[in-house]
C-alpha positions in Angstrom: 53.7 88.2 -75.8 55.4 90.7 -73.6 58.6 88.7 -72.9 61.3 88.0 -75.5 63.8 85.3 -75.7 61.7 82.3 -74.9 63.8 80.2 -77.2 67.0 82.0 -76.4 67.1 81.8 -72.7 67.3 78.2 -71.4 65.0 76.9 -68.8 66.3 75.3 -65.5 67.6 71.9 -66.7 66.3 70.1 -63.6 62.8 71.5 -64.2 62.9 70.7 -67.9 63.9 67.0 -67.1 61.2 66.8 -64.4 58.5 68.0 -66.9 59.8 65.7 -69.6 59.5 62.7 -67.3 56.0 63.7 -66.2 54.9 64.0 -69.8 56.6 60.7 -70.8 54.6 59.0 -68.0 51.3 60.4 -69.4 50.9 63.1 -66.8 49.9 66.1 -68.9 49.1 68.4 -66.0 51.6 71.2 -66.3 50.4 73.2 -63.3 53.3 74.4 -61.2 55.4 75.2 -64.3 55.4 78.9 -64.2 58.6 79.6 -66.1 57.9 79.8 -69.9 61.6 79.0 -70.5 61.1 75.5 -69.1 58.4 74.8 -71.6 60.2 76.3 -74.5 63.4 74.4 -73.6 61.4 71.1 -73.5 59.9 72.0 -76.9 63.4 72.6 -78.4 64.6 69.3 -76.9 61.7 67.5 -78.5 62.2 69.1 -81.9 65.9 68.0 -81.8 65.0 64.5 -81.0 61.9 63.9 -83.2 62.6 61.2 -85.8 60.8 62.9 -88.7 61.2 66.6 -89.4 58.0 68.7 -89.0 58.6 70.2 -92.4 59.5 67.6 -95.0 62.6 68.4 -97.0 60.7 68.8 -100.3 58.6 71.6 -98.7 61.4 73.4 -96.9 62.2 75.9 -99.7 58.5 76.6 -100.2 58.1 77.4 -96.5 61.1 79.7 -96.5 59.8 81.6 -99.6 56.3 82.0 -98.1 57.9 83.6 -95.0 60.0 85.9 -97.1 56.9 87.0 -99.0 54.7 87.4 -96.0 53.8 90.9 -94.6 54.2 90.9 -90.9 53.4 93.9 -88.7 56.7 95.4 -87.4 55.4 95.0 -83.8 55.3 91.2 -84.3 58.4 90.6 -86.3 60.7 89.7 -83.4 58.2 87.4 -81.6 
């Protein structure tokens, strides 16, 4: 990845909503969406609204500890 800030820079809200509606209607063709911030904003929105957390509470501490113990090349740390 060459660009940074995919999850820090918000995507255009109108385009995010348009993509969300398309996906909710079963139209999974995302051609025409060239701004990665639109996709990342939609993913963040979905993660906020999902009923069940992706990482169950009883595994959260284990996941944090694994990340702390992992060796990640410095060039990939901020990705």
